[in-house]
C-alpha atoms as one frame of an Amber mdcrd trajectory, in Angstrom:
protein
 -19.121 103.234-148.735 -22.023 100.689-148.521 -21.357  96.941-148.139 -22.543
  94.988-151.243 -24.527  92.889-148.740 -26.569  95.655-147.284 -30.334  95.198
-147.919 -31.874  97.167-145.000 -31.066 100.647-143.685 -32.871 102.314-140.821
 -32.544 106.133-140.979 -33.003 108.363-138.181 -36.207 110.712-138.441 -37.151
 108.433-141.430 -37.434 104.757-140.664 -36.789 101.788-142.818 -35.339 102.770
-146.285 -36.922 101.014-149.269 -34.612  98.208-150.311 -34.389  99.513-153.776
 -32.801 102.761-152.445 -30.191 101.197-150.259 -27.476 100.977-152.945 -27.068
 104.684-153.253 -28.353 105.820-149.865 -24.946 106.900-148.411 -24.029 108.785
-151.567 -27.341 110.600-151.356 -26.703 111.479-147.654 -23.375 112.777-148.422
 -24.697 114.946-151.347 -27.282 116.341-149.127 -24.875 117.353-146.449 -22.531
 118.933-148.983 -25.441 120.816-150.356 -26.388 122.187-146.871 -22.912 123.046
-146.175 -22.618 124.997-149.434 -25.819 126.922-148.706 -24.581 127.804-145.188
 -21.119 129.006-146.494 -22.662 131.049-149.384 -24.587 133.065-146.801 -21.599
 133.267-144.565 -19.569 134.792-147.484 -22.342 137.272-147.747 -21.577 138.417
-144.188 -24.868 136.895-142.642 -24.621 135.955-139.025 -25.652 132.633-137.629
 -29.214 133.879-136.813 -29.764 135.281-140.208 -28.297 132.093-141.802 -30.710
 130.002-139.770 -33.594 132.086-140.833 -32.810 131.515-144.459 -32.023 127.906
-143.872 -35.375 127.578-142.456 -37.227 129.172-145.126 -35.299 126.934-147.678
 -35.467 123.555-145.844 -38.524 123.331-143.385 -41.781 122.320-144.812 -44.795
 120.183-143.610 -42.950 116.900-144.341 -39.856 117.952-142.489 -41.971 119.427
-139.611 -43.660 115.910-139.246 -40.279 114.187-139.272 -38.474 116.765-137.142
 -40.883 119.060-135.152 -40.133 122.842-134.614 -37.851 122.655-131.612 -35.947
 119.749-132.766 -35.437 121.194-136.159 -34.221 124.530-134.619 -31.868 122.955
-132.109 -30.354 120.315-134.697 -30.069 122.832-137.525 -28.605 125.652-135.307
 -25.904 123.331-134.170 -25.170 122.203-137.624 -24.793 125.772-138.784 -22.581
 126.668-135.834 -20.522 123.653-136.603 -20.052 124.720-140.289 -19.332 128.373
-139.389 -16.705 127.506-136.762 -14.929 125.066-139.046 -15.145 127.068-142.296
C-alpha cells in the first residue's frame, strides 16, 4: 500500500510519524481498523444497541493518551459515527 519512496507521514491526531515506522504504518492502520470493527460486531452479535456498544468501546479504548489526542466531545462524535457506520453496514 505504501510507496517505497515514502519517508514522512503526518497522521491526523498524532503528527509526524517516526521515519522508522513509515514502512508498516498503513498495515498497522488497517489492523487497528479491523480490530475496532470486530470489537463492535462482537457486541452487536450480543444484541447490544449502539449506545451500549459505545459505552463498552469507550471503556476499552479511551484513556489519558487518547483524551489528550482526541478530547471527549471529539472522541464521542467520531466514534459514535464509526459505530453507526459499522452497524449499518454489517
